[in-house]
N, CA, C and O atoms as a Tinker XYZ file with bonds, in Angstrom:
   340  protein
     1  N     11.908000   -6.238000  -17.416000    73     2
     2  CA    12.736000   -5.298000  -17.607000    64     1     3
     3  C     13.813000   -4.587000  -16.814000    63     2     4     5
     4  O     13.389000   -4.162000  -15.739000    81     3
     5  N     15.115000   -4.338000  -17.058000    73     3     6
     6  CA    16.134000   -4.016000  -16.305000    64     5     7
     7  C     15.490000   -2.696000  -15.623000    63     6     8     9
     8  O     14.689000   -1.933000  -16.162000    81     7
     9  N     16.136000   -2.579000  -14.028000    73     7    10
    10  CA    15.589000   -1.915000  -13.165000    64     9    11
    11  C     13.879000   -1.682000  -12.742000    63    10    12    13
    12  O     13.299000   -0.770000  -12.152000    81    11
    13  N     13.421000   -2.953000  -13.343000    73    11    14
    14  CA    12.055000   -3.034000  -12.593000    64    13    15
    15  C     11.880000   -4.099000  -11.770000    63    14    16    17
    16  O     12.601000   -5.088000  -11.909000    81    15
    17  N     10.798000   -4.044000  -10.697000    73    15    18
    18  CA    10.906000   -5.628000   -9.660000    64    17    19
    19  C     10.314000   -6.399000  -10.869000    63    18    20    21
    20  O     10.728000   -7.558000  -10.844000    81    19
    21  N      9.471000   -6.154000  -11.943000    73    19    22
    22  CA     8.675000   -7.393000  -12.490000    64    21    23
    23  C      7.112000   -7.357000  -12.007000    63    22    24    25
    24  O      6.335000   -8.195000  -12.465000    81    23
    25  N      6.822000   -6.713000  -11.399000    73    23    26
    26  CA     5.494000   -6.211000  -10.878000    64    25    27
    27  C      4.888000   -5.811000  -11.720000    63    26    28    29
    28  O      5.605000   -5.139000  -12.462000    81    27
    29  N      3.609000   -5.871000  -12.127000    73    27    30
    30  CA     2.673000   -4.654000  -12.965000    64    29    31
    31  C      1.254000   -4.832000  -12.768000    63    30    32    33
    32  O      0.910000   -5.936000  -12.348000    81    31
    33  N      0.393000   -4.000000  -12.979000    73    31    34
    34  CA    -0.747000   -3.780000  -12.840000    64    33    35
    35  C     -1.443000   -4.521000  -14.038000    63    34    36    37
    36  O     -1.080000   -3.965000  -15.074000    81    35
    37  N     -2.081000   -5.291000  -14.232000    73    35    38
    38  CA    -2.469000   -6.151000  -15.389000    64    37    39
    39  C     -3.666000   -5.085000  -16.361000    63    38    40    41
    40  O     -4.398000   -4.240000  -15.847000    81    39
    41  N     -3.611000   -5.352000  -17.558000    73    39    42
    42  CA    -4.730000   -4.645000  -18.341000    64    41    43
    43  C     -5.984000   -5.594000  -18.401000    63    42    44    45
    44  O     -6.074000   -6.795000  -18.147000    81    43
    45  N     -6.897000   -4.706000  -18.806000    73    43    46
    46  CA    -8.088000   -5.525000  -18.902000    64    45    47
    47  C     -8.324000   -6.562000  -19.865000    63    46    48    49
    48  O     -9.315000   -7.289000  -19.802000    81    47
    49  N     -7.486000   -6.650000  -20.713000    73    47    50
    50  CA    -7.296000   -7.649000  -21.844000    64    49    51
    51  C     -6.667000   -9.341000  -20.803000    63    50    52    53
    52  O     -7.137000  -10.471000  -20.671000    81    51
    53  N     -5.715000   -8.799000  -20.406000    73    51    54
    54  CA    -5.152000   -9.922000  -19.436000    64    53    55
    55  C     -6.180000  -10.002000  -18.575000    63    54    56    57
    56  O     -6.678000  -11.111000  -18.770000    81    55
    57  N     -6.846000   -9.375000  -17.627000    73    55    58
    58  CA    -7.782000   -9.791000  -16.572000    64    57    59
    59  C     -9.023000  -10.735000  -17.007000    63    58    60    61
    60  O     -9.796000  -11.387000  -16.306000    81    59
    61  N     -8.940000  -10.576000  -18.426000    73    59    62
    62  CA   -10.355000  -11.414000  -19.431000    64    61    63
    63  C     -9.825000  -12.697000  -18.853000    63    62    64    65
    64  O    -10.470000  -13.368000  -18.047000    81    63
    65  N     -8.177000  -13.136000  -19.455000    73    63    66
    66  CA    -7.419000  -14.500000  -19.212000    64    65    67
    67  C     -8.033000  -15.121000  -17.634000    63    66    68    69
    68  O     -8.203000  -16.274000  -17.235000    81    67
    69  N     -8.214000  -14.053000  -17.119000    73    67    70
    70  CA    -8.123000  -14.681000  -15.156000    64    69    71
    71  C     -9.634000  -14.800000  -15.517000    63    70    72    73
    72  O    -10.221000  -15.809000  -15.126000    81    71
    73  N    -10.294000  -13.893000  -16.202000    73    71    74
    74  CA   -11.760000  -14.659000  -16.271000    64    73    75
    75  C    -12.279000  -15.741000  -16.803000    63    74    76    77
    76  O    -13.377000  -16.224000  -16.528000    81    75
    77  N    -11.505000  -16.133000  -17.564000    73    75    78
    78  CA   -11.870000  -17.252000  -18.832000    64    77    79
    79  C    -11.121000  -18.840000  -18.073000    63    78    80    81
    80  O    -11.325000  -20.036000  -18.284000    81    79
    81  N    -10.397000  -18.241000  -17.335000    73    79    82
    82  CA    -9.488000  -19.243000  -16.486000    64    81    83
    83  C     -9.802000  -19.535000  -14.912000    63    82    84    85
    84  O     -9.301000  -20.474000  -14.293000    81    83
    85  N    -10.898000  -18.384000  -14.249000    73    83    86
    86  CA   -10.716000  -18.317000  -13.107000    64    85    87
    87  C    -10.971000  -19.438000  -12.055000    63    86    88    89
    88  O    -10.574000  -19.317000  -10.896000    81    87
    89  N    -11.578000  -20.422000  -12.455000    73    87    90
    90  CA   -11.731000  -21.796000  -11.416000    64    89    91
    91  C    -10.533000  -22.216000  -10.931000    63    90    92    93
    92  O    -10.184000  -22.459000   -9.776000    81    91
    93  N     -9.643000  -22.297000  -12.505000    73    91    94
    94  CA    -8.098000  -23.307000  -12.436000    64    93    95
    95  C     -7.128000  -21.971000  -11.296000    63    94    96    97
    96  O     -6.355000  -22.205000  -10.367000    81    95
    97  N     -7.613000  -20.531000  -11.897000    73    95    98
    98  CA    -6.197000  -20.015000  -11.176000    64    97    99
    99  C     -6.925000  -19.749000   -9.714000    63    98   100   101
   100  O     -6.067000  -19.518000   -8.862000    81    99
   101  N     -8.306000  -19.716000   -9.178000    73    99   102
   102  CA    -8.621000  -19.667000   -7.697000    64   101   103
   103  C     -7.911000  -21.496000   -7.184000    63   102   104   105
   104  O     -7.258000  -21.508000   -6.140000    81   103
   105  N     -8.008000  -22.243000   -7.594000    73   103   106
   106  CA    -7.999000  -23.174000   -7.040000    64   105   107
   107  C     -6.529000  -23.370000   -6.780000    63   106   108   109
   108  O     -6.138000  -23.653000   -5.648000    81   107
   109  N     -5.296000  -23.159000   -8.292000    73   107   110
   110  CA    -3.935000  -23.055000   -7.830000    64   109   111
   111  C     -3.383000  -22.026000   -6.674000    63   110   112   113
   112  O     -2.656000  -22.293000   -5.717000    81   111
   113  N     -3.903000  -20.884000   -7.023000    73   111   114
   114  CA    -3.648000  -20.244000   -5.375000    64   113   115
   115  C     -4.062000  -20.424000   -4.062000    63   114   116   117
   116  O     -3.526000  -19.921000   -3.075000    81   115
   117  N     -5.371000  -21.413000   -4.082000    73   115   118
   118  CA    -5.643000  -21.826000   -2.378000    64   117   119
   119  C     -4.558000  -22.953000   -2.536000    63   118   120   121
   120  O     -3.955000  -23.084000   -1.471000    81   119
   121  N     -4.142000  -23.749000   -3.444000    73   119   122
   122  CA    -3.380000  -25.053000   -3.209000    64   121   123
   123  C     -1.776000  -24.625000   -2.835000    63   122   124   125
   124  O     -0.936000  -25.271000   -2.208000    81   123
   125  N     -1.681000  -23.295000   -3.458000    73   123   126
   126  CA    -0.375000  -22.564000   -3.374000    64   125   127
   127  C     -0.246000  -22.092000   -1.823000    63   126   128   129
   128  O      0.813000  -21.692000   -1.338000    81   127
   129  N     -1.258000  -22.178000   -1.237000    73   127   130
   130  CA    -1.357000  -21.364000    0.178000    64   129   131
   131  C     -1.201000  -19.889000    0.162000    63   130   132   133
   132  O     -0.585000  -19.104000    0.881000    81   131
   133  N     -2.024000  -19.747000   -0.983000    73   131   134
   134  CA    -2.166000  -18.034000   -0.718000    64   133   135
   135  C     -3.919000  -17.512000   -0.927000    63   134   136   137
   136  O     -4.379000  -18.438000   -1.594000    81   135
   137  N     -4.473000  -17.027000   -0.809000    73   135   138
   138  CA    -5.757000  -16.172000   -0.728000    64   137   139
   139  C     -6.374000  -16.659000   -1.418000    63   138   140   141
   140  O     -5.960000  -17.687000   -1.954000    81   139
   141  N     -7.738000  -16.107000   -1.744000    73   139   142
   142  CA    -8.769000  -16.434000   -2.839000    64   141   143
   143  C     -8.581000  -15.036000   -3.958000    63   142   144   145
   144  O     -8.004000  -13.949000   -3.959000    81   143
   145  N     -9.335000  -15.729000   -4.738000    73   143   146
   146  CA    -9.070000  -14.828000   -5.818000    64   145   147
   147  C    -10.463000  -13.833000   -6.413000    63   146   148   149
   148  O    -10.712000  -13.126000   -7.388000    81   147
   149  N    -11.014000  -14.203000   -5.395000    73   147   150
   150  CA   -12.790000  -13.450000   -5.544000    64   149   151
   151  C    -12.816000  -11.881000   -4.837000    63   150   152   153
   152  O    -12.859000  -11.520000   -3.661000    81   151
   153  N    -12.778000  -11.278000   -5.882000    73   151   154
   154  CA   -13.072000   -9.501000   -5.448000    64   153   155
   155  C    -13.304000   -9.114000   -6.899000    63   154   156   157
   156  O    -13.513000   -9.675000   -7.975000    81   155
   157  N    -13.129000   -7.556000   -6.286000    73   155   158
   158  CA   -13.049000   -6.564000   -7.465000    64   157   159
   159  C    -11.932000   -6.135000   -7.803000    63   158   160   161
   160  O    -11.429000   -5.453000   -6.911000    81   159
   161  N    -11.306000   -6.235000   -8.724000    73   159   162
   162  CA    -9.434000   -5.817000   -8.914000    64   161   163
   163  C     -9.921000   -4.854000  -10.132000    63   162   164   165
   164  O    -10.802000   -5.056000  -10.967000    81   163
   165  N     -9.119000   -3.823000   -9.969000    73   163   166
   166  CA    -8.632000   -3.018000  -10.945000    64   165   167
   167  C     -7.949000   -3.137000  -11.908000    63   166   168   169
   168  O     -6.876000   -3.670000  -11.625000    81   167
   169  N     -8.095000   -2.814000  -13.256000    73   167   170
   170  CA    -6.830000   -2.857000  -13.890000    64   169   171
   171  C     -6.299000   -2.167000  -14.702000    63   170   172   173
   172  O     -7.162000   -1.296000  -14.811000    81   171
   173  N     -5.366000   -1.829000  -15.502000    73   171   174
   174  CA    -4.950000   -0.394000  -16.250000    64   173   175
   175  C     -5.314000   -0.105000  -17.025000    63   174   176   177
   176  O     -4.683000    0.767000  -17.623000    81   175
   177  N     -6.113000   -0.412000  -17.394000    73   175   178
   178  CA    -6.984000   -0.275000  -18.818000    64   177   179
   179  C     -7.863000    1.175000  -18.154000    63   178   180   181
   180  O     -8.269000    1.126000  -16.993000    81   179
   181  N     -8.042000    2.141000  -18.817000    73   179   182
   182  CA    -8.925000    3.461000  -18.719000    64   181   183
   183  C     -9.668000    3.046000  -19.811000    63   182   184   185
   184  O     -9.488000    2.136000  -20.621000    81   183
   185  N    -10.731000    4.065000  -19.657000    73   183   186
   186  CA   -12.091000    4.024000  -20.929000    64   185   187
   187  C    -11.716000    4.858000  -21.585000    63   186   188   189
   188  O    -11.546000    5.980000  -21.109000    81   187
   189  N    -11.388000    4.496000  -23.298000    73   187   190
   190  CA   -11.486000    5.015000  -24.530000    64   189   191
   191  C    -11.861000    6.598000  -24.498000    63   190   192   193
   192  O    -11.253000    7.617000  -24.828000    81   191
   193  N    -13.472000    6.261000  -23.806000    73   191   194
   194  CA   -14.141000    7.507000  -24.061000    64   193   195
   195  C    -13.615000    8.521000  -23.140000    63   194   196   197
   196  O    -13.062000    9.552000  -23.524000    81   195
   197  N    -13.849000    8.121000  -21.620000    73   195   198
   198  CA   -13.426000    9.202000  -20.488000    64   197   199
   199  C    -12.336000    8.299000  -19.395000    63   198   200   201
   200  O    -12.436000    7.714000  -18.317000    81   199
   201  N    -11.104000    8.639000  -20.563000    73   199   202
   202  CA    -9.766000    7.795000  -19.156000    64   201   203
   203  C     -9.521000    9.214000  -18.551000    63   202   204   205
   204  O     -8.332000    9.533000  -18.566000    81   203
   205  N    -10.488000   10.259000  -17.952000    73   203   206
   206  CA    -9.476000   10.742000  -17.296000    64   205   207
   207  C    -10.540000   10.541000  -15.922000    63   206   208   209
   208  O    -10.104000   10.735000  -14.787000    81   207
   209  N    -11.585000   10.244000  -16.099000    73   207   210
   210  CA   -12.687000    9.939000  -14.910000    64   209   211
   211  C    -12.560000    8.032000  -14.776000    63   210   212   213
   212  O    -12.407000    7.574000  -13.644000    81   211
   213  N    -12.621000    7.244000  -15.749000    73   211   214
   214  CA   -13.206000    5.750000  -15.644000    64   213   215
   215  C    -11.786000    4.880000  -16.073000    63   214   216   217
   216  O    -10.874000    5.259000  -16.807000    81   215
   217  N    -11.919000    3.718000  -15.424000    73   215   218
   218  CA   -11.382000    2.442000  -15.576000    64   217   219
   219  C    -12.008000    1.695000  -15.557000    63   218   220   221
   220  O    -13.205000    1.747000  -15.275000    81   219
   221  N    -11.053000    0.300000  -16.006000    73   219   222
   222  CA   -12.198000   -0.703000  -16.209000    64   221   223
   223  C    -11.518000   -1.738000  -15.121000    63   222   224   225
   224  O    -10.296000   -1.876000  -15.157000    81   223
   225  N    -12.333000   -2.496000  -14.114000    73   223   226
   226  CA   -12.436000   -3.426000  -13.452000    64   225   227
   227  C    -12.660000   -4.743000  -13.522000    63   226   228   229
   228  O    -13.541000   -5.020000  -14.336000    81   227
   229  N    -12.001000   -6.013000  -12.750000    73   227   230
   230  CA   -12.727000   -7.296000  -12.890000    64   229   231
   231  C    -13.364000   -7.445000  -11.942000    63   230   232   233
   232  O    -12.991000   -7.021000  -10.848000    81   231
   233  N    -14.712000   -8.217000  -12.159000    73   231   234
   234  CA   -15.539000   -8.669000  -10.954000    64   233   235
   235  C    -15.349000   -9.785000  -10.613000    63   234   236   237
   236  O    -15.783000  -10.336000  -11.625000    81   235
   237  N    -14.917000  -10.896000   -9.733000    73   235   238
   238  CA   -15.020000  -12.097000   -9.389000    64   237   239
   239  C    -16.004000  -12.115000   -8.124000    63   238   240   241
   240  O    -16.224000  -13.244000   -7.687000    81   239
   241  N    -16.335000  -11.553000   -7.775000    73   239   242
   242  CA   -17.262000  -11.742000   -6.833000    64   241   243
   243  C    -18.240000  -13.164000   -6.409000    63   242   244   245
   244  O    -19.294000  -13.330000   -7.023000    81   243
   245  N    -17.916000  -13.931000   -5.580000    73   243   246
   246  CA   -19.341000  -15.259000   -5.816000    64   245   247
   247  C    -20.848000  -14.571000   -5.427000    63   246   248   249
   248  O    -21.163000  -14.046000   -4.359000    81   247
   249  N    -21.574000  -14.727000   -6.506000    73   247   250
   250  CA   -23.275000  -14.417000   -6.337000    64   249   251
   251  C    -23.537000  -13.146000   -7.872000    63   250   252   253
   252  O    -24.590000  -12.752000   -8.374000    81   251
   253  N    -22.394000  -12.888000   -8.149000    73   251   254
   254  CA   -22.528000  -11.389000   -9.261000    64   253   255
   255  C    -21.771000  -11.880000  -10.160000    63   254   256   257
   256  O    -20.849000  -12.678000   -9.988000    81   255
   257  N    -22.195000  -11.349000  -11.289000    73   255   258
   258  CA   -21.975000  -11.655000  -12.723000    64   257   259
   259  C    -20.382000  -11.638000  -13.023000    63   258   260   261
   260  O    -19.916000  -10.505000  -12.904000    81   259
   261  N    -19.795000  -12.258000  -13.249000    73   259   262
   262  CA   -18.225000  -12.405000  -13.861000    64   261   263
   263  C    -17.754000  -11.327000  -15.014000    63   262   264   265
   264  O    -17.853000  -11.343000  -16.241000    81   263
   265  N    -17.258000  -10.484000  -14.178000    73   263   266
   266  CA   -16.921000   -9.559000  -15.706000    64   265   267
   267  C    -16.337000   -8.468000  -15.538000    63   266   268   269
   268  O    -16.159000   -7.970000  -14.427000    81   267
   269  N    -15.912000   -7.882000  -16.783000    73   267   270
   270  CA   -14.864000   -6.764000  -16.790000    64   269   271
   271  C    -15.891000   -5.440000  -16.964000    63   270   272   273
   272  O    -16.703000   -5.505000  -17.887000    81   271
   273  N    -15.885000   -4.375000  -16.205000    73   271   274
   274  CA   -16.775000   -3.300000  -16.472000    64   273   275
   275  C    -16.391000   -2.201000  -16.149000    63   274   276   277
   276  O    -15.514000   -2.155000  -15.287000    81   275
   277  N    -16.846000   -1.089000  -16.656000    73   275   278
   278  CA   -16.383000    0.169000  -16.759000    64   277   279
   279  C    -16.671000    1.174000  -15.006000    63   278   280   281
   280  O    -17.767000    1.063000  -14.455000    81   279
   281  N    -15.969000    1.730000  -14.605000    73   279   282
   282  CA   -16.121000    2.063000  -13.560000    64   281   283
   283  C    -15.589000    3.203000  -12.872000    63   282   284   285
   284  O    -14.390000    2.936000  -12.806000    81   283
   285  N    -15.782000    4.431000  -12.261000    73   283   286
   286  CA   -15.453000    5.712000  -11.806000    64   285   287
   287  C    -14.063000    5.086000  -11.272000    63   286   288   289
   288  O    -13.904000    3.958000  -10.808000    81   287
   289  N    -12.849000    6.358000  -11.501000    73   287   290
   290  CA   -11.688000    6.172000  -10.934000    64   289   291
   291  C    -12.053000    6.311000   -9.226000    63   290   292   293
   292  O    -11.410000    5.624000   -8.432000    81   291
   293  N    -12.775000    6.941000   -8.904000    73   291   294
   294  CA   -12.979000    7.524000   -7.123000    64   293   295
   295  C    -13.460000    6.312000   -6.530000    63   294   296   297
   296  O    -13.388000    6.184000   -5.308000    81   295
   297  N    -14.110000    5.094000   -7.498000    73   295   298
   298  CA   -14.581000    3.936000   -6.693000    64   297   299
   299  C    -13.523000    3.170000   -6.059000    63   298   300   301
   300  O    -12.464000    3.237000   -6.682000    81   299
   301  N    -13.493000    2.458000   -5.000000    73   299   302
   302  CA   -12.800000    1.703000   -4.048000    64   301   303
   303  C    -12.614000    0.165000   -4.765000    63   302   304   305
   304  O    -13.609000   -0.440000   -5.165000    81   303
   305  N    -11.683000   -0.224000   -4.848000    73   303   306
   306  CA   -11.451000   -1.756000   -5.079000    64   305   307
   307  C     -9.810000   -2.069000   -4.954000    63   306   308   309
   308  O     -8.989000   -1.160000   -4.832000    81   307
   309  N     -9.433000   -3.564000   -5.004000    73   307   310
   310  CA    -8.378000   -4.113000   -4.792000    64   309   311
   311  C     -7.666000   -4.393000   -5.515000    63   310   312   313
   312  O     -8.251000   -4.577000   -6.582000    81   311
   313  N     -6.443000   -4.589000   -5.609000    73   311   314
   314  CA    -5.098000   -4.373000   -6.673000    64   313   315
   315  C     -4.986000   -5.982000   -6.560000    63   314   316   317
   316  O     -5.298000   -6.565000   -5.521000    81   315
   317  N     -4.500000   -6.672000   -7.745000    73   315   318
   318  CA    -3.824000   -7.541000   -7.607000    64   317   319
   319  C     -2.572000   -7.630000   -8.748000    63   318   320   321
   320  O     -2.679000   -7.895000   -9.945000    81   319
   321  N     -1.556000   -7.371000   -8.101000    73   319   322
   322  CA    -0.513000   -6.924000   -8.993000    64   321   323
   323  C     -0.035000   -8.999000   -9.683000    63   322   324   325
   324  O     -0.196000  -10.169000   -9.335000    81   323
   325  N      0.638000   -8.098000  -10.887000    73   323   326
   326  CA     1.185000   -9.471000  -11.798000    64   325   327
   327  C      2.610000   -9.729000  -11.700000    63   326   328   329
   328  O      3.301000   -8.727000  -11.514000    81   327
   329  N      3.052000  -10.557000  -11.761000    73   327   330
   330  CA     4.468000  -10.906000  -11.900000    64   329   331
   331  C      5.191000  -11.275000  -12.959000    63   330   332   333
   332  O      5.358000  -12.495000  -12.970000    81   331
   333  N      5.761000  -10.631000  -13.987000    73   331   334
   334  CA     6.490000  -10.929000  -14.954000    64   333   335
   335  C      7.279000  -11.698000  -15.108000    63   334   336   337
   336  O      8.351000  -11.370000  -14.600000    81   335
   337  N      7.278000  -12.963000  -15.769000    73   335   338
   338  CA     8.515000  -13.946000  -15.711000    64   337   339
   339  C      8.635000  -14.296000  -17.060000    63   338   340
   340  O      9.519000  -15.074000  -17.420000    81   339
């Protein structure tokens, strides 16, 4: 959109796409000289039953279940913005 940088925080649904294609995305990022995509990332999606306190996060850490899960907003996490194109 006009007057924006084009960067945005992805929704839980958009992160589900990342989860479904994790190996391809990770290899593409590394081949392009970027960093790994393994971490816990915030999404822009708040929990419907408790939007004041909970948000959905994406977990891609090795050794853990790869999933989108609900967590308190006060918990720490990384941000992986996306560029609209």
